[in-house]
C-alpha positions in Angstrom: 0.1 -0.1 0.1 1.5 3.5 -1.0 0.9 6.7 2.1 -2.2 7.4 0.2 -3.4 3.8 1.3 -4.1 3.0 -2.7 -2.0 -0.1 -4.2 0.9 0.7 -6.6 0.0 0.2 -10.4 0.5 -3.8 -11.6 3.8 -3.8 -13.6 3.3 -6.1 -16.4 6.4 -8.5 -17.0 7.9 -8.1 -20.4 7.0 -10.6 -22.9 9.1 -13.6 -23.7 11.6 -12.7 -26.6 10.4 -15.1 -29.5 12.9 -18.4 -29.5 15.6 -19.3 -32.3 13.1 -21.7 -33.8 10.7 -18.4 -33.9 13.0 -16.1 -35.4 13.8 -19.0 -38.3 10.0 -19.4 -38.8 10.3 -15.4 -39.2 13.2 -15.4 -41.6 11.4 -17.6 -43.7 8.5 -15.9 -43.7 10.0 -13.3 -44.7 11.6 -14.7 -47.4 8.5 -16.0 -48.7 7.0 -13.1 -49.0 10.2 -10.7 -50.5 11.6 -13.3 -52.5 9.3 -15.4 -53.7 6.6 -12.8 -53.5 3.8 -14.7 -52.2 0.8 -13.7 -51.1 -0.3 -12.6 -47.6 -2.6 -14.9 -47.6 -0.8 -17.8 -48.6 2.3 -16.6 -46.2 0.0 -16.7 -43.5 -1.2 -20.1 -43.9 2.7 -21.6 -44.4 3.3 -19.8 -40.7 0.0 -22.2 -39.3 1.3 -24.6 -40.6 5.0 -24.7 -39.4 3.4 -23.5 -36.2 2.0 -26.7 -35.8 5.2 -28.4 -36.7 7.0 -26.3 -33.9 4.3 -27.0 -31.3 5.2 -30.4 -31.7 8.3 -30.1 -31.6 8.0 -28.5 -27.8 11.0 -26.7 -27.8 13.3 -28.5 -29.9 15.4 -27.0 -32.5 13.8 -27.9 -35.8 16.7 -29.6 -36.6 16.6 -32.2 -34.3 13.4 -33.5 -35.2 13.9 -36.8 -37.4 11.7 -38.7 -39.9 10.0 -40.7 -37.1 9.4 -37.1 -35.4 7.2 -35.5 -38.3 5.5 -39.2 -38.7 4.4 -39.2 -35.3 3.3 -35.5 -36.1 1.4 -36.6 -38.9 -0.3 -38.9 -36.7 -1.4 -37.0 -34.1 -3.0 -34.5 -36.5 -4.3 -37.0 -38.6 -5.8 -38.6 -35.3 -7.3 -34.9 -34.3 -9.3 -35.3 -37.5 -7.0 -33.3 -40.3 -7.6 -34.9 -44.0 -4.9 -36.2 -46.1 -5.6 -33.3 -47.8 -4.4 -30.2 -45.4 -1.9 -33.0 -43.8 0.2 -33.1 -47.5 -0.4 -29.5 -47.5 1.2 -29.5 -44.5 4.4 -31.5 -45.1 4.8 -29.0 -48.0 5.0 -26.3 -46.2 7.5 -28.1 -43.4 9.6 -29.3 -46.7 9.9 -25.8 -48.2 10.6 -24.8 -44.2 13.8 -27.2 -44.2 15.3 -26.1 -47.5 15.3 -22.6 -46.5 16.8 -24.3 -43.6 19.5 -25.9 -45.3 20.3 -22.7 -47.7 20.5 -20.3 -45.5 20.9 -21.9 -42.2 23.1 -24.8 -42.4 20.6 -27.2 -42.2 21.8 -30.8 -42.6 19.0 -32.5 -43.1 15.2 -32.6 -44.5 13.1 -35.4 -42.1 10.1 -34.6 -44.4 11.4 -36.2 -47.3 9.8 -39.3 -48.4 7.3 -39.2 -46.4 3.4 -38.9 -47.4 0.0 -37.8 -46.5 -2.2 -40.4 -45.9 -4.9 -41.0 -48.2 -8.3 -39.1 -48.3 -11.7 -39.6 -50.2 -11.5 -37.3 -53.0 -14.0 -34.7 -53.0 -15.1 -33.4 -56.1 -15.5 -29.6 -56.2 -19.4 -28.8 -57.0 -20.7 -26.9 -59.6 -23.7 -25.5 -60.5 -25.5 -27.1 -63.6 -25.9 -24.6 -66.7 -29.1 -23.6 -66.2 -28.2 -22.6 -62.3 -25.8 -20.7 -63.8 -28.4 -19.0 -66.4 -30.8 -18.4 -64.1 -28.2 -16.5 -61.7 -26.2 -14.2 -63.7 -29.8 -13.4 -65.4 -30.1 -10.8 -62.2 -32.2 -7.5 -62.9 -30.4 -5.2 -62.5 -31.6 -1.6 -61.3 -29.5 0.1 -59.5 -25.6 1.2 -59.4 -24.9 -1.4 -56.8 -26.6 -4.4 -58.7 -25.2 -3.6 -62.0 -21.9 -3.8 -59.8 -23.0 -7.4 -58.4 -24.2 -8.7 -62.1 -20.6 -8.0 -63.6 -18.8 -9.6 -60.6 -21.3 -12.8 -61.3 -21.0 -12.2 -64.7 -17.0 -12.4 -64.9 -16.7 -15.3 -62.6 -18.5 -17.3 -64.8 -17.0 -15.9 -68.1 -13.9 -16.2 -66.9 -13.5 -18.6 -64.2 -11.6 -16.2 -61.2 -10.3 -16.8 -57.9 -11.8 -14.4 -56.0 -8.6 -12.6 -55.2 -7.8 -12.2 -59.3 -11.3 -10.5 -59.2 -10.5 -8.2 -56.4 -7.3 -7.2 -57.4 -8.5 -5.9 -60.7 -8.4 -2.6 -62.0 -11.0 -0.7 -64.8 -7.5 -1.1 -67.0 -7.1 -4.6 -67.1 -10.6 -5.5 -68.9 -9.9 -4.8 -73.0 -13.1 -4.1 -74.5 -11.7 -4.7 -77.7 -10.1 -8.0 -77.4 -13.3 -9.4 -75.1 -9.8 -10.1 -72.7 -9.3 -9.7 -69.3 -5.5 -9.1 -67.3 -5.3 -11.0 -64.2 -3.0 -11.5 -61.6 -3.1 -15.4 -60.0 -0.8 -17.1 -57.7 3.0 -16.3 -57.7 2.0 -12.5 -58.8 1.9 -15.0 -62.5 -0.2 -12.9 -64.7 -2.3 -14.1 -67.4 -5.2 -13.0 -69.8 -8.3 -14.4 -69.9 -11.5 -14.2 -72.7 -14.3 -12.0 -72.1 -17.6 -13.3 -72.9 -20.0 -11.0 -74.6 -22.9 -11.4 -71.7 -19.7 -10.5 -69.1 -18.4 -7.4 -71.4 -22.2 -5.5 -71.8 -22.8 -6.1 -67.9 -18.9 -5.0 -67.1 -19.8 -2.0 -69.8 -22.6 -0.9 -67.9 -21.0 -1.4 -64.1 -18.3 0.6 -65.4 -21.2 3.8 -66.3 -22.1 4.0 -62.5 -18.6 2.9 -61.0 -16.9 6.5 -61.8 -19.8 7.7 -59.7 -19.6 6.2 -56.5 -15.7 5.0 -56.9 -13.0 7.5 -54.6 -10.3 9.5 -57.1 -7.8 7.9 -56.2 -9.3 4.3 -56.0 -7.8 2.0 -58.6 -10.2 -1.0 -57.9 -12.7 -2.3 -60.9 -15.3 -3.2 -58.2 -16.1 -0.8 -55.1 -18.3 -0.4 -52.2 -20.8 2.5 -51.5 -17.9 4.1 -50.1 -16.0 4.4 -53.6 -13.4 1.7 -52.1 -12.4 -1.4 -53.0 -14.6 -4.2 -52.6 -13.2 -6.7 -49.7 -13.1 -10.7 -50.3 -15.4 -11.0 -47.4 -18.0 -9.1 -49.2 -17.8 -10.3 -52.3 -18.6 -13.3 -50.8 -21.4 -12.3 -49.2 -23.1 -10.2 -52.4 -22.7 -13.4 -54.5 -24.0 -15.4 -51.6 -27.1 -13.3 -51.2 -27.5 -12.7 -55.3 -27.5 -16.6 -55.3 -30.6 -16.4 -52.5 -32.4 -13.4 -54.6 -32.6 -15.8 -57.8 -33.5 -18.5 -56.5 -30.7 -21.0 -56.3 -31.2 -23.5 -54.0 -27.0 -24.4 -53.0 -25.4 -22.2 -50.9 -23.3 -20.8 -53.8 -19.7 -18.7 -53.4 -17.5 -17.7 -55.7 -14.9 -20.5 -56.1 -18.1 -22.4 -57.2 -18.4 -20.1 -60.1 -15.0 -21.4 -61.1 -15.8 -24.7 -60.6 -18.7 -24.2 -62.9 -17.0 -21.9 -65.8 -14.5 -25.2 -65.6 -16.7 -27.8 -65.9 -18.9 -25.8 -68.5 -16.6 -25.8 -70.9 -15.2 -29.1 -70.7 -18.5 -30.5 -71.2 -18.4 -28.4 -74.6 -14.8 -28.6 -75.9 -12.5 -31.2 -73.9 -9.9 -29.3 -74.5 -8.2 -29.6 -71.0 -5.3 -27.4 -71.8 -6.9 -24.5 -72.8 -9.4 -24.7 -69.4 -5.5 -25.9 -67.5 -4.5 -22.2 -69.0 -7.2 -19.9 -68.6 -7.8 -21.2 -65.0 -3.9 -20.8 -64.3 -3.2 -23.7 -63.1 0.3 -24.9 -63.0 -0.1 -28.5 -63.2 -2.7 -30.2 -65.4 -3.5 -32.8 -62.9 -4.6 -30.1 -61.1 -7.6 -29.5 -64.0 -8.7 -32.9 -64.6 -10.8 -33.2 -61.4 -13.5 -31.2 -63.8 -12.8 -34.2 -66.6 -14.5 -36.2 -63.6 -17.4 -33.5 -63.3 -17.8 -34.1 -66.8 -18.3 -37.8 -66.3 -20.7 -37.7 -63.4 -22.7 -35.2 -66.0 -22.5 -37.8 -68.7 -23.7 -40.9 -66.2 -26.5 -39.0 -65.0 -27.8 -38.5 -68.8 -26.9 -42.1 -69.4 -29.0 -43.6 -65.7 -32.1 -41.0 -66.9 -31.9 -42.1 -70.7 -30.7 -45.7 -71.3 -33.3 -47.8 -71.5 -30.8 -50.7 -70.3 -29.0 -48.4 -67.5 -28.7 -49.6 -63.9 -31.3 -47.4 -61.9 -31.3 -47.1 -58.3 -34.6 -48.5 -56.8 
């Protein structure tokens, strides 16, 4: 107690300094952000995955972990409910971390090499039917925000863009004379994607209104009521709400429109390489999942139409 009868203010102890492992992790994250120029969302995922490994290590330095430790960590995480796909992603992040340690910090081994994640059931992405997709984009646009939402829906479905790619667009990225849009995808890679006539018309209608809303220095193609860039969560919300408004029973999200684009183009053309380029997939194996969607579509037609098809009772 002080002379006046009051307790002295409590003094919080200083936060403990980050340990050596955390310093190495931060160095790796800086390397990903500044040298490899990965997106902030991607580096955040890398950090989370590697922190899971460091937590398992319990204070041991990363160099002390062995292949047996890595297998045990994977087994524990699998037991907690992580599926094979998530664990494969984590292993990839760990391998990259150890490669960085070998390159810049004298690491001698990579205990993750040769270790595979447990297999999990292959989940196919859900796509809208062509009729559902048409129903969604045929939105009555009677005000500026509805024109904006219609343009976003048309562009998602017309060009198969990722959410982050659409969020990052500027008006000058759209080339109406060539009917294309320039997008920046994963790894800051730029590609040119075709824009359909309906999407181009919707974009022109939105741009005529955007000038009355967007701030003077705002570079984003899609803006909110305050004239600032429309963020990912807001776009997800607009897509979901417009789908409900249009009577779509499925819970629609931007990536579903990307799936629908890929599936519907493949159903019409079967040109896997072209779809790979339009989607910006580094590996064609990623694109091949849409051939399974196409087969499912054909199988449904067969089951309902062929007189000798095996129907479930």
